[in-house]
C-alpha positions, 0 to 999 in steps of 0.5 A, spaced: 499 500 498 505 504 502 508 503 495 501 505 491 501 512 495 508 514 492 505 511 484 499 515 485 500 522 490 494 526 491 493 532 486 493 538 491 490 544 489 491 551 489 484 556 491 485 561 488 489 557 481 483 556 478 488 553 470 489 548 476 482 546 476 479 548 470 472 547 472 471 551 478 470 558 476 462 555 473 461 551 479 462 556 484 460 563 481 454 559 476 450 567 475 454 573 474 448 577 473 447 573 481 439 578 483 442 582 491 439 579 497 435 584 500 437 585 505 446 585 506 445 587 499 450 582 496 448 577 489 446 571 491 449 567 487 447 559 489 438 560 488 437 553 490 439 554 498 435 561 496 429 564 501 423 568 497 423 575 502 417 577 504 416 584 502 419 584 496 419 578 493 426 577 491 431 572 492 435 572 498 441 569 503 438 563 508 443 565 512 440 572 512 432 571 514 436 566 519 440 571 522 433 577 522 428 571 524 434 571 531 433 578 532 426 578 532 424 573 536 427 573 544 430 567 544 433 563 551 437 560 553 436 553 551 432 555 545 434 555 537 431 557 529 432 551 525 429 551 518 422 546 518 421 545 511 417 548 505 419 555 507 417 554 515 422 555 520 421 553 528 422 556 535 426 549 538 426 547 545 431 542 548 430 538 554 433 533 557 429 529 560 430 522 563 438 523 560 436 523 553 436 529 550 429 530 546 426 537 542 420 541 541 417 546 536 415 552 541 413 556 535 413 555 528 414 560 524 411 561 517 416 565 512 416 563 505 409 562 502 410 555 497 403 556 494 405 561 487 411 559 484 414 564 484 418 567 478 425 566 479 424 560 482 420 558 477 427 558 471 430 553 477 424 548 476 
């Protein structure tokens, strides 16, 4: 096995050198004219993980929406906000019962309406 590693060394790439990784720029910079996030004003390059902003109906970063929800809702020490799926978030409370860590949803936050599909998301389907 040691001889195999000498004959076939691992390829080590420099992160900034696009000549070594020909598809790197295509993979991570998918959209040249990406829409701007209404919360942070940076481009939303990965539309598959974007969520529709409630007031502007434009794509926003998932992390920006999560940060906004944390600021809007007061959380105690054992609570967190997490994504539940289908455009809704939840305030999750953890409890330690009988030596087992249990979670339950204290409050459900329906953030994104999925019934009328936004125009920017129709292009992805």
